[in-house]
C-alpha positions as CSV (number, residue, x, y, z in Angstrom):
1,M,-17.8,1.7,62.3
2,R,-14.9,-0.1,63.7
3,N,-11.5,0.2,62.2
4,T,-10.0,-3.3,61.7
5,P,-6.2,-3.5,61.3
6,Y,-4.8,-5.4,58.3
7,D,-3.8,-8.9,59.1
8,P,0.0,-9.1,58.5
9,L,-0.4,-12.6,57.0
10,D,-2.9,-11.4,54.4
11,A,-0.6,-8.5,53.6
12,A,2.3,-10.9,53.2
13,S,0.2,-13.2,51.0
14,L,-0.8,-10.3,48.8
15,A,2.8,-9.1,48.5
16,L,3.9,-12.6,47.4
17,W,1.0,-12.9,44.9
18,Q,1.8,-9.5,43.4
19,Q,5.5,-10.5,43.1
20,G,4.5,-13.7,41.2
21,E,2.2,-11.7,38.9
22,R,5.0,-9.5,37.9
23,G,6.7,-12.4,36.2
24,D,8.6,-12.3,33.0
25,N,6.3,-12.2,30.0
26,R,8.9,-12.4,27.3
27,L,7.7,-15.8,26.0
28,Q,4.2,-14.5,25.8
29,M,5.3,-11.5,23.9
30,E,7.4,-13.6,21.5
31,R,4.4,-15.8,20.8
32,L,2.2,-12.8,20.2
33,L,4.7,-11.2,17.8
34,T,5.1,-14.5,16.0
35,N,1.3,-15.1,15.6
36,L,0.2,-11.5,14.9
37,P,1.3,-11.4,11.2
38,L,-0.4,-14.8,10.7
39,A,-3.6,-13.6,12.4
40,V,-3.6,-10.4,10.3
41,E,-3.2,-12.4,7.1
42,R,-5.7,-15.2,7.9
43,E,-8.4,-13.4,10.0
44,L,-8.8,-10.0,8.4
45,T,-10.4,-9.0,5.2
46,P,-8.3,-7.1,2.6
47,R,-10.1,-3.8,3.5
48,Q,-9.5,-4.3,7.2
49,R,-5.8,-4.9,6.6
50,Q,-5.7,-1.8,4.4
51,I,-7.3,0.4,7.0
52,L,-5.3,-1.0,9.9
53,T,-2.1,-0.5,7.9
54,M,-3.1,3.1,7.2
55,R,-4.0,3.7,10.9
56,F,-1.2,2.0,12.8
57,T,1.7,1.6,10.3
58,R,1.3,5.0,8.6
59,G,-0.1,6.7,11.6
60,M,-3.0,8.3,9.8
61,R,-6.0,9.8,11.5
62,V,-9.4,8.4,11.0
63,T,-10.5,11.5,9.2
64,D,-7.6,11.3,6.8
65,I,-8.2,7.6,6.1
66,A,-11.9,8.3,5.4
67,E,-11.1,11.1,3.0
68,E,-8.5,9.1,1.1
69,L,-10.8,6.0,0.8
70,G,-13.9,8.1,0.1
71,V,-15.9,6.6,3.0
72,S,-17.3,8.1,6.2
73,K,-15.3,8.4,9.4
74,S,-17.8,6.0,11.1
75,V,-17.0,3.3,8.5
76,V,-13.3,3.7,9.2
77,S,-13.8,3.7,13.0
78,R,-16.1,0.6,12.9
79,T,-13.6,-1.2,10.6
80,V,-10.7,-0.6,13.0
81,S,-12.8,-1.7,15.9
82,R,-14.0,-4.9,14.2
83,A,-10.6,-5.7,12.9
84,T,-8.9,-5.3,16.3
85,D,-11.7,-7.4,17.9
86,R,-11.1,-10.2,15.4
87,L,-7.3,-10.1,16.1
88,F,-7.9,-10.1,19.8
89,R,-10.2,-13.2,19.6
90,A,-7.7,-14.9,17.3
91,L,-4.7,-14.2,19.5
92,R,-5.9,-14.4,23.0
93,Y,-5.3,-18.2,23.2
94,S,-1.8,-17.9,21.9
95,L,-0.8,-16.1,25.1
């Protein structure tokens, strides 16, 4: 195998590209934070909203949520997964 040195031009191009990719994302974050409450209200079922609130706002563990609601841990886990997937699909175009 032959060792090929890096082309300085390619390295410079990569450095410039990386610098451009580190850009300011404040506008994207503002749009996301503006649209998130709307997406939660319009895209999620009441049960999904309830479970996400318990999980992320109140910081409860899946086991504790399942116990409080009288459902299995897998139901809670699937609900969190489906709800976050729905939010991702709804919000990905707002960025």
